C-alpha positions in Angstrom: -0.3 -0.2 0.1 1.3 3.6 -0.7 1.2 6.1 1.2 -0.9 8.2 -0.9 -3.2 5.5 -0.7 -3.8 6.0 3.1 -6.7 7.9 4.7 -6.1 10.8 6.8 -6.7 10.8 10.5 -9.7 12.9 11.5 -10.7 12.7 15.3 -14.0 14.5 14.5 -15.0 11.0 13.2 -14.8 9.6 16.9 -16.2 12.2 18.6 -19.8 11.3 19.5 -21.4 13.4 22.1 -20.9 16.6 24.6 -18.9 14.4 26.9 -16.3 13.7 24.6 -16.0 16.8 23.1 -15.3 18.6 26.4 -12.8 15.5 27.4 -10.7 16.5 23.9 -10.5 20.0 24.3 -9.5 19.7 27.7 -6.6 17.5 26.5 -5.9 19.9 23.9 -5.7 22.7 26.2 -3.7 21.1 28.9 -0.9 20.5 26.1 -1.3 24.4 26.1 0.1 24.4 22.1 -2.0 27.0 20.7 -1.8 25.0 17.4 -3.3 21.7 18.7 -5.9 24.0 20.5 -7.2 25.5 17.2 -7.4 22.0 15.2 -9.0 20.4 18.4 -11.4 23.3 18.1 -11.9 22.6 14.7 -12.5 19.2 14.7 -15.4 19.5 17.7 -16.8 22.0 15.2 -16.7 19.6 12.4 -18.1 16.5 14.8 -21.0 19.0 15.8 -22.0 20.3 12.6 -20.1 23.2 11.3 -23.2 25.2 9.8 -25.1 25.0 12.9 -21.9 26.4 14.7 -21.4 28.8 12.4 -25.5 30.0 13.0 -24.8 30.3 16.8 -21.4 31.9 16.7 -22.5 34.4 13.9 -19.4 33.6 12.0 -19.5 32.6 8.0 -19.1 29.0 7.6 -16.2 29.1 5.5 -14.2 31.6 7.6 -14.5 29.0 10.7 -13.2 26.5 8.3 -10.5 28.6 7.9 -9.8 29.7 11.2 -10.2 26.3 12.8 -7.8 24.6 10.3 -4.1 23.6 11.2 -2.9 26.1 9.2 -5.4 29.0 10.0 -4.6 32.2 12.6 -8.2 32.7 14.6 -8.5 35.8 16.5 -8.7 35.4 20.3 -12.3 36.9 19.8 -13.1 33.7 17.5 -12.2 31.4 19.6 -14.4 33.0 22.4 -17.2 33.0 20.2 -16.6 29.5 19.1 -16.1 28.0 22.7 -19.6 30.1 23.5 -21.5 28.6 21.0 -20.5 25.2 22.1 -21.7 25.8 25.2 -18.7 25.9 27.3 -16.7 28.4 29.0 -12.8 28.9 30.1 -12.0 28.8 33.6 -8.2 29.2 35.0 -7.1 27.3 37.3 -3.5 26.5 39.3 -1.7 23.6 37.5 -1.9 20.1 39.7 1.0 19.5 42.2 3.8 17.1 40.3 2.6 13.8 42.3 5.5 13.3 45.1 6.9 10.1 43.5 7.8 11.6 40.3 9.1 14.5 42.3 11.1 12.4 44.2 12.5 10.8 41.4 13.8 14.0 39.9 15.3 15.2 42.9 17.4 11.6 42.9 18.2 12.2 39.4 19.7 16.0 40.0 21.4 14.9 42.6 23.1 12.3 40.8 24.1 14.5 38.2 25.6 16.8 40.8 27.3 14.6 42.6 30.2 14.0 39.9 33.2 11.7 41.6 36.4 14.2 41.8 39.6 13.5 39.9 41.8 11.3 42.0 45.6 12.2 41.8 48.0 9.7 40.2 50.2 7.5 42.5 53.7 8.3 42.2 53.5 11.7 41.3 56.3 13.6 43.0 54.7 17.0 43.4 51.7 18.0 45.1 49.1 20.6 45.0 50.5 22.7 47.8 54.1 21.9 46.7 52.8 23.4 43.0 51.0 26.1 44.4 54.4 27.6 46.4 56.4 27.0 43.2 54.1 29.0 41.3 54.0 31.6 43.7 57.8 31.6 43.9 58.0 32.1 40.7 56.2 34.8 40.1 57.3 36.8 43.1 
């Protein structure tokens, strides 16, 4: 099978109800990537029906397709209108705390990196670091 024969994945075909829409959008917002959020809004808009969403948001259907595509550059006002037309609203919250096990593992790995072994002086060396310092100090005096 050739790559050109493969169908492009369309998430909108798998979003069946309001709960699916909310979970899908929640994951996109959690990731924080604006392009991903915009594409997820486009997927949900297709799943719900772009024409109905255009009517409810007051934005032309063609403009919605462009704005919510992967290559679109929707204004924040457009995003807010789309979210409102979907019957949703944005809520801000502090990020969840890092679970303790993950935090301990991260701290342990940092400690291991910070504790690099010190180089050991070679045996049989006739000069020590103190004598080298004295010798270099005397040479400069």
